[in-house]
C-alpha positions in Angstrom: 123.8 86.5 115.5 121.9 83.4 114.3 118.6 84.7 113.1 115.7 82.7 111.8 112.1 82.7 110.2 109.3 82.7 112.4 105.7 83.1 110.4 102.8 85.0 111.1 100.7 87.2 109.2 99.8 90.7 108.6 97.9 93.1 106.1 98.5 90.6 103.2 99.8 88.1 105.1 103.5 88.8 105.4 105.8 86.7 107.0 107.9 88.2 109.9 111.5 87.3 110.6 112.3 87.2 114.6 115.0 85.9 117.2 114.2 83.7 119.0 111.5 80.8 119.7 112.2 77.4 118.1 114.6 75.6 116.4 117.2 77.4 119.4 120.8 77.4 118.0 123.5 79.3 119.7 122.2 81.6 122.7 122.2 85.1 121.0 125.4 87.0 122.1 123.5 90.4 122.0 120.5 89.9 124.6 119.3 93.7 123.6 118.9 93.1 120.0 117.0 89.9 120.8 114.9 91.4 123.1 114.0 94.2 120.8 113.2 91.5 118.1 111.1 89.5 120.5 109.2 92.3 121.8 108.5 93.9 118.2 106.9 90.0 117.5 105.1 90.0 120.7 103.4 93.3 119.8 102.5 92.2 116.4 100.6 89.4 117.9 98.8 92.0 120.1 98.1 93.9 117.3 100.0 96.6 118.8 101.8 97.8 115.7 103.2 101.1 116.6 105.1 99.5 119.5 106.0 96.9 116.9 107.7 99.6 114.5 109.4 101.1 117.2 110.9 97.7 118.7 111.9 96.6 115.5 113.6 100.3 114.7 115.1 100.0 117.6 116.6 96.5 116.8 117.8 97.7 113.4 119.6 100.3 115.2 121.5 97.8 117.3 122.1 95.6 114.3 123.9 98.3 112.7 125.9 99.1 115.8 127.0 95.1 115.8 127.4 95.4 111.8 125.4 92.5 111.6 124.0 92.1 108.3 121.8 89.3 108.7 120.4 91.1 111.6 119.9 94.1 109.6 118.1 92.3 106.7 115.8 90.9 109.2 114.8 94.0 111.4 114.5 96.3 108.2 112.2 93.5 106.7 110.4 93.0 109.9 109.9 96.9 110.2 108.9 97.2 106.6 106.2 94.8 107.0 104.8 96.2 110.1 104.6 99.5 108.2 103.0 98.2 105.3 100.2 96.6 108.1 99.8 100.4 109.3 99.0 101.3 105.9 102.0 103.4 105.2 103.3 101.6 102.2 105.4 104.7 101.2 107.5 104.3 104.7 107.5 100.6 103.8 109.1 101.5 100.6 111.8 103.5 102.2 112.7 100.9 104.5 113.0 98.6 102.1 115.6 101.0 99.8 117.6 101.6 102.6 117.6 98.2 104.3 119.1 96.6 100.6 121.6 99.5 100.8 122.6 98.8 104.1 123.1 94.8 103.2 124.7 95.7 100.2 127.4 98.0 101.9 128.3 94.9 103.9 129.2 93.1 100.8 126.7 90.0 101.3 124.8 89.1 98.8 121.6 87.7 100.4 118.2 86.2 99.8 116.1 89.2 99.4 113.0 87.7 98.1 111.4 88.8 101.4 111.9 92.3 100.7 110.8 91.4 97.2 107.4 90.2 98.7 106.8 93.5 100.8 108.0 95.7 98.2 105.4 94.0 95.9 102.6 94.7 98.6 103.5 98.0 99.2 103.5 99.0 95.4 100.0 97.3 94.9 98.7 99.1 97.6 100.0 102.5 95.8 98.4 101.4 92.8 101.6 100.7 91.1 100.7 97.5 89.5 103.4 96.9 86.9 106.0 97.4 89.2 104.3 95.3 92.0 103.6 92.3 89.4 107.3 92.3 88.7 108.2 92.1 92.3 105.5 89.9 93.4 107.1 87.4 90.6 110.1 87.4 92.4 108.9 86.5 95.5 107.0 84.0 94.0 110.2 82.1 93.1 111.6 82.2 96.5 113.3 79.1 97.7 111.2 79.6 101.0 107.8 78.3 100.5 106.0 80.9 102.7 107.5 83.7 100.6 107.0 81.7 97.4 103.3 81.5 98.4 102.5 84.8 99.5 104.4 86.0 96.0 102.1 83.9 94.3 99.0 85.2 96.2 99.8 88.8 95.3 100.5 88.1 91.8 96.6 86.8 91.8 95.3 90.0 93.5 97.1 92.3 90.9 96.2 90.1 88.0 92.7 90.1 89.0 92.4 94.0 89.6 94.4 94.4 86.4 91.7 92.3 84.3 95.0 90.0 83.5 93.0 86.5 83.0 95.8 84.6 82.0 98.0 85.0 85.0 95.1 84.9 87.4 94.4 81.5 86.2 98.0 80.5 86.4 97.9 81.5 90.0 94.5 79.7 90.9 96.0 76.8 88.9 99.2 76.9 91.4 97.1 76.9 94.5 95.3 73.8 93.1 98.5 72.1 93.3 99.0 72.6 96.9 98.1 69.4 98.8 98.3 67.6 102.0 98.3 69.3 105.4 98.6 72.8 104.6 98.7 76.1 106.7 94.9 77.5 107.1 96.5 81.1 105.9 97.5 78.9 102.4 93.8 77.4 102.4 92.1 80.8 102.6 94.6 82.0 99.8 93.7 79.2 97.8 90.1 79.8 98.3 90.1 83.5 97.6 92.1 82.8 94.2 89.6 80.4 93.3 86.7 82.7 93.9 88.2 85.3 91.9 89.1 83.2 88.9 85.4 81.7 88.7 84.4 85.4 88.8 86.7 86.2 86.3 86.2 83.3 83.8 82.3 83.4 84.0 82.3 80.1 86.4 79.5 79.3 89.3 79.0 82.6 91.1 77.5 80.4 93.9 80.6 78.2 94.2 82.6 81.2 94.4 80.4 83.1 97.0 81.3 79.9 99.0 84.7 79.6 98.7 85.0 83.4 99.5 83.3 82.9 102.4 85.3 80.3 103.8 88.4 82.4 103.2 86.6 85.0 105.0 85.8 82.6 108.2 89.3 81.3 107.9 91.0 84.9 108.5 88.4 85.9 111.1 89.9 82.8 113.2 93.2 83.9 112.6 92.8 87.4 113.3 93.6 88.6 110.0 90.8 91.3 109.6 91.9 93.4 106.5 92.3 90.0 104.4 88.8 89.0 105.8 87.2 91.8 104.7 88.8 91.6 101.3 87.4 88.1 101.1 84.1 89.4 102.1 84.5 92.1 99.3 84.7 88.9 96.7 81.7 87.2 98.4 79.9 90.3 97.6 80.8 90.3 94.0 79.8 86.7 93.6 76.5 87.2 95.4 76.2 90.3 92.9 76.7 87.6 90.2 74.3 85.2 91.3 71.6 87.7 91.6 71.2 88.3 95.3 71.3 92.0 95.5 70.3 92.0 99.3 73.0 89.4 100.2 75.4 91.5 98.2 74.9 94.7 99.8 75.0 93.2 103.3 78.4 91.6 102.4 79.6 95.0 101.1 78.4 96.7 104.1 80.2 94.3 106.6 83.4 94.4 104.5 83.2 98.5 104.6 82.8 98.4 108.3 85.3 95.9 109.1 88.0 97.4 106.8 87.5 100.8 108.2 87.8 99.7 111.9 91.0 98.1 110.5 92.0 101.4 109.3 91.8 100.4 105.2 89.7 103.6 104.7 90.1 103.5 100.8 88.4 100.2 100.6 86.0 101.1 103.3 84.8 103.9 101.4 84.7 101.9 98.0 82.7 99.1 99.7 80.3 101.5 101.5 79.4 102.8 97.7 79.1 99.6 96.3 76.8 98.6 99.3 74.2 101.2 97.8 72.4 101.8 101.3 73.0 104.1 104.0 75.5 103.3 106.4 74.8 101.3 109.3 75.1 103.2 112.7 78.1 102.1 114.5 77.2 101.2 118.0 80.8 101.8 119.4 81.2 105.2 118.0 81.9 108.1 120.5 78.8 110.2 120.9 78.4 113.3 118.9 78.3 115.3 122.1 81.5 114.1 123.4 83.3 114.1 119.9 82.7 117.8 119.9 83.8 118.4 123.4 87.0 116.5 122.5 87.3 118.9 119.3 86.6 122.1 121.2 89.0 121.3 124.0 91.9 120.4 121.6 91.4 123.3 119.5 91.7 125.8 122.7 95.0 124.7 123.6 
């Protein structure tokens, strides 16, 4: 079966491989496999990640039955990417390991830089930064420009959070070399890296603030809320350095609320603490009486 790369972004802006869509080649010979992949891709677009995980798992099982090494690689990659976006990095790592083994079993040497990219994101999420940096560097060297760009971005995130100024500067410089009409996600990544590098090198905090907010705005438009929240956190850091404590507190609170709704409770708790104020009431939370009733009902079963 002829598979292709169809780029969307999730969590750390990772790409998904999918059957169907543009660049049509020969019609698929397994409509069930193709439908599972397409349904998974559509579910991602609707932010129905649990459904997408189920569909990509079904696609992978069908690919194994077909003994189709390309489809196995693509389904495994998609499944791991969705698991990472569901904030299940350990599951993503397990999927990556088994996918690599399944591909190797079939004796085909494939370009697995996509798996390197997802592995880097999962390791970074788990705080295993040295391992994550190694995998991100492999992804950054990919021939596929989308994977290479995201590999560079993850390198920059790791470098900033690890205090590796030299690597952060090199990643910021890489993004400055990207010219012409760029994908919006690349522009957002470049703005965030520029902001992080300015903050790390003592550059203009005001410029860093503006760059981070631009990155957040782009990601809001693209419906990349976890990435948007992270950019808001960078903007809050910049506002702090600029001496605007009130704006920083508001940005940290906004980042915290967004991250919590996106399922990233660790970051949400961190930013809530940095906000330094009492949490703003959630107008969409279930009433306390209703929540207590639901809890009592469950315990009585």
